[in-house]
Steps between C-alpha positions, in 0.01 A plus 500: 500500500149615586473701819398284792664191362684332788795409275536863412515593865748227584737585221461880505359532149279784400230498229638543152863478608734248347785393725776279370658307783564152643340537845581155624877501434729498803859619516720261313221350297531488120243381244699181445521420870122495554303207367146631564410820321243752623369788298460872561195430724661202677305244298691172462538311176317166549305413186623476142261465205685349203347547156622218274327620181319812375275286281148374579230303323227724653422861415336622821401864448635613839839346427568431129219653297496351153472844344855565623650150519393394152650268238781751423590583858877480557553265793847441640727303261626173648854626550377781724327268743702376798606140480431246776862536617468878517170486686627253758819703551301818559256323724792394721618860510156619614474230762832619645347850513213374713246343263325190633206486255520452127203525268520404132293723273474615138332565266383143535784307661379156395575580133873523580683196371640287785314682773495197730881465473535867603261449788702207625820703497341792682349260755852379578626840614555499877285746703217516241209422725216569255509431127180582312378562145225718355323364194182528294490118535439429129793252496483407865309171480786321321783675687370495860651162597838601354497834681417339831773242444748778420446658839244772437306584818206706380300605191311822457244473221365814333129451436260794468167328437316170488262607225644400163373823344662729755811288519534496123486880488745538783763263352467677169494173309144372554640199688269309734561430868489120509869451420607743773288313756658170385836655565397602851376150575823347369703732724294401803539132409874552481486637860598856405354779708267696267372857523281660236540867415203700362553853367167683550393777262181695537264445213709207371496207743373625837195280463735203512609576862236285667512207249878486539475522879241216513694277262835518675352497848338165422840370387696639795722714273615846605363768263671837491326807362730763346398859446547607139835689495655758272795286409670588168379746240277298267203371707295823500472495881246736664433542872124449449570148375642398842272296725638571851591199711258607771213479248608153402492389862150647543378321193634161620348559844154515346540119474779399747621663818873582503740565780838678459826316563838624608774508233716190469813721484608858481439640147238247399328646194146372554270590788372163615142399597353164592146375448357475850490144622754377242876507433438625145648838418467784255753779444462863392784678321409866522795684350275787386270570795723374787863514387761290675818672380634536855550127534586411137814284473464379138743540212437398143736357238391526139563224248784701348669568834377835621446555870184695588439608857131580454210361293434859383860591418586687183840336455722227633868425559672283242652192665546304175780719360734478800411131540597427143808728519666291767391658825568282801228379741632757754469780246145393411411481867641851558297630208171341611556618858581851389190526282279374781648734763429801273137392453240762588200356319152560648287554189174363634525731805540794263250396232214723611723806531639435152150456351371819661808683369437365149840343500572213266819303449602192299493168686635159406237263363377226735560229238872596496559458875223259598288706732 
């Protein structure tokens, strides 16, 4: 931990020191007797991102650049991808470990065959209080009513520009924005809660900040601005391409006054603001300039069954092999709990130090674990 960090003081950690321990265990406790896991820094496991496919119909340069993910790219073979039964079983294990929120991701999750059936099964798991899905919305217009009927609560739509020219470059396919907007309207008509996520890159789409803010403010839809992050190894990330969240706020306030809001819950990713005099919000996800590692309670499950405890992780823990080799639910629960309790991830807190030291390391691609 960095010196001065209150968690470091509470738990007796010193900068640069790695301590392997289970600080919350009491005498007599065993991993299988505790149903809510906490990690090395006492962060609970509350949110599971489930990637249902590593494939996508877009080729966004910051996620799946077409130069890397071309026609001959080796995506996961069908037999490697977890089945609906396996996904539901693992979701139940994670819920027992403390998860209350499930988010379906990809790749592009709406290209998975039978996605609405899977949603319905996940929605039926007791103690899942929030079931959402992140999509590029290309197939959303026709699927929105089915998704709502299956029990989906929320949709997060990735949309980085309203200009067809900018949007076409950012999706890597030259696709125009009208079909995405149709998908958003269909989701709203189906009474799904909709948030729109915009990744902002300097020199690429920063001039779209105000047009996006105006457009979604008029429609009462929450727009979330995401700082361009160094996820994966193939997007050519550079710090000077990051537009800090505070600069985004200043730009919006040239047209509309904003007031900060308190978080809805501990560990909420986005800093929330409201347009003064309205109930319409924006959010800022500032993983680069204002990291939130200390309150991160998210785990990620890849389409082929690997558990990642950080968006910037280099490797994951294989859950598919023991699952398919006959492990019991209790054994899977013990494995998930053990992995989470050993978690020490705080990459975003350490990013600047790593950059200054010239340190590089491989990281899992965002398209593989869904961001």
